[in-house]
C-alpha positions, 0 to 999 in steps of 0.5 A: 142700633138698627131701625126697620120701618114697616109698611104702612098699616091700618086704614090710616096707613100708619108707620111703625118701627122695629128698633133692634139692639145689639143683642137682637132684642127689639122695641116696636114703636107703635103697633097699628094693625096686622100683628101677624105681619109684624111678627113675620118681620120680627122673624125675618130680621131675627129679633125678639120683641121685648117692648112696645112703646106707644106714641099715643093711644089712637086706634091706628097706633095701638090696634095690634097691641093685644095680639102681639102681647098674647103671642110674644109676652112683650111689655107695653108702655104708654103715657098715663094721659092716653092709657084709657085709649088702650082700654076703650074702643070709643076713646081710641076713636075706632068707632069715630072712624067707623073702623072695626076689628080693633081690639082693646087691651086690658093687660099690664102697662108701664106708664112713663112721663118726660122724667123717665128714660126707657131702656132696652139693652144698650138702647136708651129712649128719652121721652119728650111730652108733646101734647096737642094731638092727644093729651098723652102724645110723646116723642121718643129720642134714641141716639140721633133719631126721633120717633114723633108719632102724630105730632110732627110729620114731613112738612106737616103736623098732626091734627088737633080737632079730634077728641083730646086735641088742643091747638095751643098745646100743639104749638107749645110742643112744636116749639119744644121740638124746634128748640132741640139740639142737633139735626135728628132723623125724624121717623113720623107716624105717617108719611116719609122720614125727614130731619129736624133741620129740614123741618126747621127750614121748610115746615111752615107750622114748625117755623110759625110756632117756634118764631121762625128764627131758623 
């Protein structure tokens, strides 16, 4: 498995990641914007986009979905509680942030829950439901890495004051993450990479909501 972190995209400087299998097929974790740039990166790394896994449905994570599906025929995966955000500009909060040019996507999607394992070739992604930032926010765990979307950042967490946010759910989601075994490498939706052990020790929110017993 190879993980490529793309440059921050959209007005929110959102992270996205290409995860490449041994056969040269790729999963894209979130699709913020600039589909042509993403396609250039896929070509540079000589891989073929097969699937897009969405951590949640806000505009700055799904803005390039429609164009990427049109140009590659890739499959789209999202949690059912955030599916409507793909279909509606108001629901994805583009209008809320006065952002233009974000396309809705009305094509086929594959829905998943925490009971599912998402696969591409030898890669297996466990789904961790982590509502709080949005109702359908999730993290994806593949091997020793975790893609946390807008749930957990380096020394911080996602906001819960937007439509669909829920502070009490976020607290439970962070406690669930803190309780995971091992020291996973964390690839968040914004800012820099980190590790689970570092966040257990140094992230005040993770410490507070997990009881601080680390």
